[in-house]
C-alpha positions as CSV (number, residue, x, y, z in Angstrom):
1,L,-11.0,-20.5,4.6
2,G,-8.9,-19.6,7.4
3,F,-7.2,-16.5,5.1
4,K,-7.9,-12.5,4.2
5,L,-7.7,-11.8,1.2
6,G,-7.6,-7.8,0.1
7,Y,-7.7,-6.2,-3.5
8,V,-7.5,-3.3,-4.9
9,T,-7.0,-1.7,-8.8
10,D,-7.6,1.7,-10.4
11,V,-5.2,3.4,-7.9
12,E,-4.4,6.3,-10.7
13,G,-1.3,7.8,-8.5
14,N,-3.9,8.2,-6.2
15,L,-2.0,8.4,-2.6
16,R,-4.5,9.9,-0.8
17,Y,-6.8,7.0,-1.8
18,F,-4.4,4.4,-1.5
19,R,-3.5,5.3,2.3
20,D,-7.1,5.6,3.1
21,Y,-7.4,1.7,1.5
22,V,-5.1,1.3,3.9
23,E,-6.0,2.6,6.9
24,R,-9.6,1.0,5.9
25,S,-7.9,-2.8,5.5
26,E,-8.2,-6.0,7.6
27,V,-5.1,-7.4,5.3
28,L,-2.2,-3.9,5.3
29,D,-1.2,-1.8,7.3
30,Y,1.8,1.1,7.3
31,K,4.3,-0.1,10.6
32,D,7.2,2.0,11.8
33,A,5.2,5.7,11.1
34,T,7.9,8.0,11.8
35,P,5.9,12.0,11.2
36,H,8.4,14.2,9.4
37,L,8.0,17.4,7.1
38,D,11.2,16.6,5.5
39,N,9.6,12.7,5.1
40,P,5.9,12.1,5.2
41,S,5.8,8.4,4.5
42,P,3.1,7.0,7.2
43,G,5.7,4.2,7.8
44,T,6.4,0.6,5.8
45,L,3.7,-1.0,4.0
46,E,3.1,-4.1,5.7
47,L,1.2,-7.7,4.5
48,R,-0.8,-8.5,8.1
49,D,0.1,-12.3,9.0
50,G,-2.2,-15.0,7.4
51,T,-3.2,-12.6,4.4
52,Y,-2.6,-11.9,0.8
53,F,-3.0,-8.9,-1.1
54,I,-3.9,-8.7,-4.2
55,F,-3.3,-5.2,-6.2
56,G,-4.8,-5.6,-9.3
57,G,-3.2,-3.1,-11.9
58,D,-3.5,0.5,-13.4
59,L,-1.3,2.7,-11.0
60,F,-0.2,4.8,-13.0
61,D,-2.2,8.3,-14.2
62,K,0.2,11.1,-13.7
63,G,-0.7,11.4,-10.0
64,P,1.4,12.6,-7.4
65,G,1.8,9.6,-5.8
66,D,2.7,7.8,-8.9
67,I,6.9,7.8,-7.7
68,R,6.0,6.6,-4.2
69,L,3.4,4.2,-4.4
70,S,5.1,2.1,-7.2
71,A,8.0,1.7,-4.3
72,E,5.7,0.6,-1.5
73,L,4.0,-2.1,-3.5
74,V,7.3,-3.1,-5.3
75,S,9.0,-3.1,-1.6
76,L,6.3,-5.1,-0.4
77,K,6.6,-7.8,-2.7
78,Q,10.0,-8.0,-2.4
79,R,8.9,-8.9,1.4
80,Y,6.1,-11.1,1.0
81,P,6.6,-13.0,-2.5
């Protein structure tokens, strides 16, 4: 095919689950990590070259990461339409 495709769904606001997915992913990566107590973000979510990512839905479920995950995915979509 010449490209890689990543897909995830049913994150349910589980920040750890999504970050574990990104760690194992061949299409997504966190760049420019700045670990700090006030900024627990692992960096900017990036799409690797020559790849595509599909988010299948079900992001929210009153989990502790709902807002942070939505911000990461919206930012990713804005940078990689």
